[in-house]
C-alpha positions as CSV (number, residue, x, y, z in Angstrom):
1,M,0.0,0.0,0.0
2,T,1.4,3.4,-1.0
3,A,0.9,5.9,1.8
4,H,2.9,9.2,2.0
5,K,3.9,10.5,5.4
6,T,2.1,13.8,5.0
7,I,0.0,14.0,8.2
8,G,1.5,15.6,11.3
9,L,0.3,15.9,14.9
10,A,-1.8,19.0,14.3
11,T,-3.7,17.3,11.5
12,L,-4.2,14.1,13.6
13,V,-5.6,16.1,16.5
14,S,-7.8,18.1,14.1
15,L,-9.1,14.9,12.5
16,V,-10.1,13.4,15.9
17,I,-11.8,16.6,17.0
18,A,-13.7,16.9,13.8
19,N,-14.8,13.3,14.0
20,M,-16.0,13.7,17.6
21,I,-17.8,17.1,17.5
22,G,-20.7,16.4,15.2
23,A,-24.4,16.1,15.2
24,G,-24.6,14.1,18.5
25,V,-23.6,16.9,20.9
26,F,-26.1,19.3,19.4
27,T,-29.1,16.9,19.6
28,T,-28.6,14.4,22.4
29,S,-29.1,16.4,25.6
30,G,-32.8,17.2,24.9
31,F,-33.6,13.5,24.8
32,A,-31.4,12.9,27.8
33,M,-33.2,15.6,29.8
34,G,-36.5,14.0,29.0
35,D,-35.3,10.5,30.1
36,L,-33.2,11.5,33.1
37,G,-35.3,14.3,34.5
38,T,-32.6,16.7,35.9
39,S,-29.8,18.8,34.5
40,W,-27.1,17.3,36.8
41,R,-27.9,13.8,35.6
42,V,-27.4,14.9,32.0
43,I,-24.0,16.4,32.9
44,A,-23.1,13.3,34.8
45,A,-23.8,11.2,31.7
46,W,-21.5,13.4,29.6
47,L,-18.8,13.2,32.3
48,V,-19.0,9.4,32.6
49,G,-19.1,9.0,28.8
50,G,-16.0,11.2,28.5
51,G,-14.1,9.2,31.1
52,L,-14.9,6.0,29.3
53,A,-13.9,7.5,25.9
54,L,-10.6,8.6,27.4
55,C,-9.9,5.1,28.6
56,G,-10.7,3.9,25.0
57,A,-8.4,6.5,23.5
58,M,-5.5,5.5,25.6
59,S,-6.2,1.8,24.9
60,Y,-6.3,2.5,21.1
61,G,-3.1,4.4,21.6
62,M,-1.5,1.1,22.9
63,L,-2.6,-0.6,19.8
64,A,-1.3,2.2,17.6
65,R,2.1,1.9,19.3
66,L,2.3,-1.8,18.5
67,I,0.7,-1.7,15.0
68,P,1.1,1.8,13.5
69,V,-0.7,1.1,10.3
70,S,-4.0,2.4,8.8
71,G,-7.1,0.3,9.0
72,G,-8.6,0.9,12.4
73,E,-10.7,-1.9,14.0
74,Y,-10.5,-4.0,10.8
75,L,-6.7,-4.1,10.9
76,F,-6.4,-4.7,14.7
77,L,-9.0,-7.5,14.8
78,S,-7.7,-9.2,11.7
79,R,-4.2,-9.4,13.0
80,N,-5.0,-10.1,16.6
81,I,-8.1,-12.3,16.4
82,H,-9.1,-13.6,13.0
83,P,-9.8,-12.2,9.5
84,L,-13.5,-12.8,10.0
85,A,-13.5,-10.6,13.1
86,G,-11.7,-7.9,11.2
87,F,-14.1,-8.1,8.2
88,I,-17.1,-7.7,10.5
89,A,-15.4,-4.6,12.1
90,G,-14.9,-3.2,8.6
91,W,-18.5,-4.0,7.7
92,I,-19.6,-2.1,10.8
93,S,-17.3,0.8,9.8
94,L,-19.0,0.8,6.3
95,L,-22.6,0.8,7.7
96,A,-22.6,2.2,11.2
97,G,-19.2,3.6,11.6
98,F,-19.2,6.0,8.7
99,T,-22.0,5.8,6.2
100,A,-24.9,6.3,8.7
101,P,-23.1,9.0,10.7
102,I,-22.0,10.9,7.6
103,A,-25.6,10.9,6.4
104,F,-26.9,11.8,9.9
105,A,-24.5,14.8,10.1
106,A,-25.4,15.9,6.6
107,I,-29.1,15.7,7.2
108,T,-28.8,17.7,10.5
109,L,-26.6,20.2,8.6
110,E,-29.5,20.7,6.2
111,V,-32.0,21.1,9.0
112,Y,-29.9,23.9,10.5
113,T,-29.2,25.5,7.1
114,L,-32.7,25.7,5.6
115,P,-35.9,26.9,7.0
116,E,-38.5,24.2,7.7
117,S,-40.6,25.1,4.6
118,L,-37.6,24.5,2.3
119,S,-36.1,21.5,4.2
120,N,-39.4,19.6,3.8
121,G,-40.1,20.9,0.3
122,A,-38.4,20.9,-3.1
123,L,-34.9,21.2,-1.6
124,K,-35.2,18.3,0.8
125,N,-32.0,16.3,0.9
126,T,-30.2,18.5,-1.7
127,V,-28.1,20.4,0.8
128,A,-27.2,17.2,2.7
129,S,-26.1,15.5,-0.6
130,A,-24.1,18.6,-1.7
131,A,-22.2,18.6,1.7
132,I,-21.3,14.9,1.2
133,L,-20.1,15.3,-2.4
134,S,-18.1,18.4,-1.5
135,A,-16.3,16.6,1.3
136,A,-15.6,13.7,-1.1
137,L,-14.1,16.1,-3.7
138,L,-12.0,17.7,-0.9
139,H,-10.3,14.5,0.1
140,G,-10.6,12.4,-3.2
141,F,-7.4,13.6,-4.9
142,Q,-4.6,14.8,-2.6
143,A,-4.6,14.1,1.1
144,R,-2.4,17.1,1.8
145,H,-4.8,19.7,0.3
146,G,-7.7,18.2,2.2
147,A,-5.8,18.2,5.5
148,V,-4.9,21.9,5.2
149,L,-8.5,22.9,4.7
150,Q,-9.6,20.4,7.4
151,N,-7.3,22.0,9.9
152,A,-8.5,25.5,9.1
153,A,-12.1,24.5,9.3
154,V,-11.6,22.8,12.7
155,A,-9.7,25.8,14.0
156,L,-12.6,28.1,13.0
157,K,-15.1,25.7,14.6
158,L,-13.2,25.8,17.9
159,V,-13.0,29.6,17.8
160,L,-16.7,29.9,17.2
161,I,-17.6,27.5,19.9
162,A,-15.3,29.3,22.4
163,G,-17.1,32.6,21.3
164,F,-20.5,31.1,22.0
165,L,-19.4,29.9,25.4
166,G,-17.9,33.3,26.3
167,V,-21.2,35.0,25.3
168,A,-23.1,32.5,27.4
169,V,-21.0,33.1,30.5
170,L,-21.2,36.9,30.2
171,S,-25.0,36.7,29.7
172,M,-25.4,35.3,33.2
173,A,-24.7,38.8,34.8
174,S,-27.6,40.5,33.0
175,H,-29.9,37.6,32.2
176,P,-29.9,34.8,34.8
177,W,-30.2,31.4,33.3
178,E,-33.7,29.9,33.7
179,G,-32.5,26.5,34.6
180,I,-30.3,27.8,37.4
181,T,-33.1,30.1,38.6
182,A,-35.5,27.3,38.8
183,M,-33.0,25.3,40.9
184,S,-32.4,28.2,43.3
185,V,-36.1,28.4,44.2
186,G,-36.4,24.6,44.5
187,E,-37.0,22.2,41.7
188,P,-40.3,20.4,41.4
189,A,-40.3,16.7,42.1
190,V,-38.4,14.7,39.5
191,M,-38.7,11.1,38.3
192,P,-36.7,8.5,40.3
193,F,-33.2,7.8,39.0
194,S,-33.3,4.9,36.4
195,I,-30.0,3.0,35.7
196,A,-31.5,1.7,32.5
197,A,-32.4,5.3,31.3
198,F,-28.9,6.4,32.3
199,A,-27.3,3.5,30.4
200,T,-29.4,4.4,27.3
201,T,-28.3,8.0,27.6
202,L,-24.7,6.8,27.8
203,M,-25.2,5.0,24.5
204,W,-26.3,8.2,22.9
205,V,-23.4,10.0,24.5
206,S,-21.0,7.3,23.3
207,F,-22.1,8.1,19.8
208,S,-20.9,11.7,20.3
209,Y,-17.6,10.5,21.7
210,S,-17.1,7.7,19.1
211,G,-14.6,9.6,17.0
212,F,-11.9,9.4,19.6
213,N,-10.2,6.7,17.6
214,A,-10.1,8.5,14.3
215,A,-6.3,8.9,14.1
216,V,-5.7,5.2,13.8
217,Y,-7.5,5.2,10.4
218,V,-4.7,7.3,8.9
219,A,-1.7,5.9,10.9
220,S,0.2,4.8,7.8
221,E,0.2,8.4,6.5
222,A,1.2,9.9,9.8
223,D,4.7,11.1,10.6
224,D,6.2,9.2,13.6
225,A,2.9,7.3,14.0
226,R,3.9,5.3,17.1
227,A,4.2,8.5,19.2
228,R,1.9,11.0,17.5
229,V,-1.2,8.9,16.8
230,P,-1.6,7.9,20.6
231,A,-0.8,11.5,21.7
232,A,-3.3,13.0,19.2
233,M,-6.2,10.8,20.4
234,V,-5.6,11.6,24.1
235,L,-5.1,15.3,23.5
236,A,-8.2,15.6,21.3
237,C,-10.3,13.5,23.7
238,L,-9.4,15.7,26.7
239,L,-10.2,18.8,24.7
240,V,-13.5,17.5,23.4
241,M,-14.5,16.3,26.8
242,L,-14.0,19.8,28.2
243,I,-15.9,21.3,25.3
244,Y,-18.8,18.9,25.7
245,L,-19.1,19.5,29.4
246,L,-19.1,23.3,28.9
247,L,-21.5,23.2,26.0
248,N,-24.0,20.9,27.7
249,A,-23.8,23.0,30.9
250,V,-25.2,25.8,28.7
251,F,-27.7,23.6,26.9
252,V,-29.3,22.2,30.1
253,F,-28.9,25.2,32.5
254,A,-29.6,28.2,30.3
255,P,-33.2,27.3,29.3
256,A,-35.9,25.9,31.6
257,A,-35.7,22.1,31.8
258,E,-39.2,21.6,30.2
259,A,-38.2,23.8,27.2
260,I,-35.5,21.2,26.1
261,A,-37.0,17.9,27.2
262,Y,-37.1,15.5,24.2
263,K,-36.2,18.4,21.8
264,Q,-33.6,17.8,19.1
265,D,-32.6,21.4,18.5
266,V,-31.4,21.9,22.1
267,A,-28.5,24.2,21.0
268,A,-30.8,26.6,19.2
269,I,-33.2,26.7,22.2
270,A,-30.4,27.4,24.6
271,A,-29.0,30.2,22.4
272,H,-32.4,31.8,22.1
273,A,-32.8,31.7,25.9
274,I,-29.5,33.5,26.3
275,G,-29.5,36.0,23.5
276,G,-32.7,35.9,21.5
277,N,-32.9,35.4,17.7
278,S,-29.5,36.9,16.8
279,L,-27.6,34.5,19.0
280,S,-29.8,31.6,17.8
281,I,-28.9,32.4,14.2
282,A,-25.2,32.7,15.1
283,V,-25.3,29.3,16.8
284,R,-26.9,27.7,13.7
285,I,-24.0,29.0,11.7
286,I,-21.5,27.4,14.1
287,I,-23.4,24.1,14.0
288,V,-23.4,24.1,10.2
289,I,-19.6,24.6,10.2
290,A,-19.1,21.9,12.9
291,L,-21.3,19.4,11.0
292,F,-19.5,20.0,7.7
293,T,-16.1,19.4,9.3
294,S,-17.5,16.3,10.8
295,V,-18.7,15.0,7.4
296,S,-15.3,16.0,5.9
297,A,-13.4,14.2,8.7
298,M,-15.4,11.0,8.3
299,M,-15.0,11.1,4.6
300,M,-11.2,11.3,5.1
301,A,-11.0,8.5,7.6
302,G,-13.6,5.9,6.6
303,P,-12.4,5.1,3.1
304,R,-8.9,4.3,4.5
305,V,-10.5,1.3,6.2
306,Y,-12.0,0.0,2.9
307,A,-8.7,0.6,1.1
308,R,-6.9,-1.4,3.7
309,M,-9.4,-4.3,3.3
310,A,-9.0,-4.1,-0.5
311,E,-5.2,-4.4,-0.1
312,D,-5.9,-7.6,2.0
313,G,-8.2,-9.1,-0.6
314,L,-11.4,-8.7,1.4
315,M,-13.0,-6.0,-0.8
316,P,-12.7,-5.3,-4.6
317,R,-9.2,-4.3,-5.7
318,I,-10.5,-1.0,-7.2
319,L,-10.9,0.4,-3.7
320,R,-7.1,0.3,-3.0
321,Y,-4.9,3.4,-2.7
322,T,-4.0,5.2,-5.9
323,K,-1.3,7.7,-5.5
324,A,-1.9,9.9,-2.4
325,A,-5.6,9.1,-1.7
326,P,-8.0,6.1,-2.0
327,G,-10.1,7.9,-4.6
328,A,-12.4,5.0,-5.5
329,A,-13.1,4.1,-1.8
330,I,-14.0,7.8,-1.2
331,A,-16.4,7.8,-4.1
332,V,-18.1,4.6,-2.9
333,Q,-18.4,6.1,0.6
334,A,-19.9,9.3,-0.8
335,L,-22.4,7.3,-2.9
336,L,-23.5,5.1,0.0
337,A,-24.0,8.1,2.3
338,V,-26.0,10.0,-0.3
339,V,-28.3,7.0,-0.8
340,V,-28.9,6.8,3.0
341,V,-29.7,10.5,3.1
342,W,-32.5,9.9,0.5
343,I,-34.0,6.8,1.9
344,A,-33.8,7.1,5.7
345,G,-34.2,9.4,8.7
346,L,-31.4,8.7,11.1
347,R,-32.5,10.4,14.4
348,E,-34.2,7.2,15.6
349,L,-31.0,5.3,15.0
350,L,-28.9,7.1,17.7
351,S,-29.2,4.1,20.1
352,Y,-28.4,1.6,17.3
353,L,-25.3,3.6,16.3
354,G,-24.1,4.0,19.9
355,I,-24.5,0.3,20.7
356,T,-23.0,-1.0,17.4
357,L,-20.0,1.3,17.5
358,S,-19.4,0.6,21.2
359,L,-19.4,-3.2,20.5
360,S,-16.9,-2.8,17.7
361,A,-14.6,-0.6,19.8
362,A,-14.9,-2.9,22.9
363,A,-13.9,-5.9,20.7
364,T,-10.9,-4.0,19.3
365,V,-9.7,-3.0,22.8
366,A,-10.2,-6.5,24.0
367,S,-7.8,-7.7,21.3
368,L,-5.0,-6.2,23.3
369,F,-5.4,-9.0,25.8
370,V,-5.0,-11.6,23.0
371,L,-1.9,-9.7,21.6
372,A,-0.4,-9.5,25.1
373,R,-0.5,-13.3,25.5
374,K,1.2,-13.7,22.1
375,H,3.9,-11.1,22.7
376,P,4.1,-10.4,26.5
377,D,7.5,-8.6,26.2
378,E,6.0,-5.8,24.1
379,F,3.5,-4.8,26.8
380,K,6.0,-4.1,29.5
381,S,6.4,-0.5,28.3
382,L,2.7,0.2,27.8
383,R,1.4,2.5,30.6
384,G,-2.0,1.8,31.8
385,Y,-2.2,-1.8,30.6
386,P,-4.2,-3.9,31.6
387,V,-6.3,-1.6,33.8
388,L,-7.5,1.0,31.2
389,P,-8.5,-1.6,28.6
390,A,-10.3,-3.6,31.2
391,I,-12.2,-0.6,32.4
392,Y,-13.2,0.4,28.9
393,V,-14.3,-3.1,27.8
394,G,-16.0,-4.0,31.1
395,F,-18.1,-0.8,31.5
396,T,-18.9,-0.6,27.8
397,L,-20.4,-4.1,27.8
398,L,-22.2,-3.4,31.2
399,F,-23.9,-0.3,29.9
400,I,-24.9,-2.0,26.6
401,L,-26.5,-4.9,28.6
402,I,-28.3,-2.5,30.9
403,A,-29.5,-0.4,27.9
404,A,-30.7,-3.6,26.2
405,T,-33.3,-4.1,29.0
406,R,-34.9,-0.8,27.9
407,N,-34.3,-0.8,24.1
408,P,-33.9,-4.5,23.1
409,W,-34.6,-3.8,19.4
410,E,-31.5,-1.6,19.0
411,V,-29.4,-4.5,20.3
412,V,-31.1,-6.9,17.9
413,A,-30.4,-4.5,15.1
414,A,-26.7,-4.4,16.1
415,L,-26.5,-8.2,16.2
416,V,-28.1,-8.4,12.8
417,T,-25.4,-6.0,11.5
418,L,-22.7,-8.4,12.9
419,L,-24.3,-11.5,11.4
420,S,-24.8,-9.8,8.0
421,G,-21.1,-9.0,8.0
422,A,-20.2,-12.6,8.7
423,L,-22.5,-13.7,5.9
424,V,-21.0,-11.3,3.4
425,Y,-17.5,-12.4,4.4
426,W,-18.3,-16.1,3.6
427,I,-20.0,-15.2,0.4
428,W,-16.9,-13.1,-0.6
429,K,-14.5,-15.8,0.3
430,G,-16.5,-18.3,-1.7
431,Y,-16.5,-16.0,-4.7
432,Q,-12.7,-15.6,-4.4
433,A,-12.3,-19.4,-4.2
434,A,-14.5,-20.0,-7.2
435,G,-12.6,-17.3,-9.2
């Protein structure tokens, strides 16, 4: 596989941030407020989810130090467990890891861009499709050019988010937040704490944190990958965790609790509560920029997995790297995401995506234990092993099992995804044998 070392630490951090800060953080807390009942429980879910993501980022860093090659979960599971396990992980990346989230982010971008009359009329799905195709063109020819624009867009996004947070804090002096005011006079009775509802919220939150591993997908193109890929994931995860906690503090404390319960546009509602229509419009612009960089980052990372699988003979050879970028794989990714935009609404799939991606990540981290038994000497220098991987795998599986008691069909859908990947694998192997 031809892969030029054109990606530095700044681009790796930028890639992870862009993958993490997407549609999830701007939509999740309204549903969480409705299910959990209090602002503090919502913040606790984001804090626990961030801690778990940090354990996952450090665990993926251990894998990147040992195997500094592009391919992500597919590569790690193929080498450490079995090619079937790797193929299923790649299949998950294709469906739940990238295609569905790209479409989800693009659809949400369209909702924040167009007024409701246009987004449900003749222009429905056109802005979302254009965002996906633009990202594909950005990354489809030269990785270096796409990376420069990606870094600039992420920097702008962070500046705009910081500006919004600054305005929110300053507004407290002249315009007390409704949520905090309600707490100061005594909150009404709230629903009893439900561990199942909390676990379900963590699955939604995990979807927002799921991009913490994005740097491993481009490890082959990273300069000094053994050191910089792990560092990028940890640095980005810590920064995003801080941003998420600050943003969600605004989302759940600025407006009244009942104003955001079960609402998807929680960011716009909070902005309106703080600064009226002008701030609400500004926040919509910030969200559109954030969502486009998310689409762009996933379009950069995802096709690298398929290119790696094509190199290993598990996908058509046309998807392999050509020159500096896997152009055919990027084109296929864009086509699949556009198809999903036109045939599906993805908001109801938040739990499915969180569970499916968490299962794949937990299996990947668990492969560290298999690798350690094969090569024990290589693990002596890895800080945090085996405690951090054990925490990530154990608590991820525990929260999935608890959430399954409340939403069993999402778990069934995740299992169907796994089984369909196994079926496609055996069909493809049979086709290769016959050919």
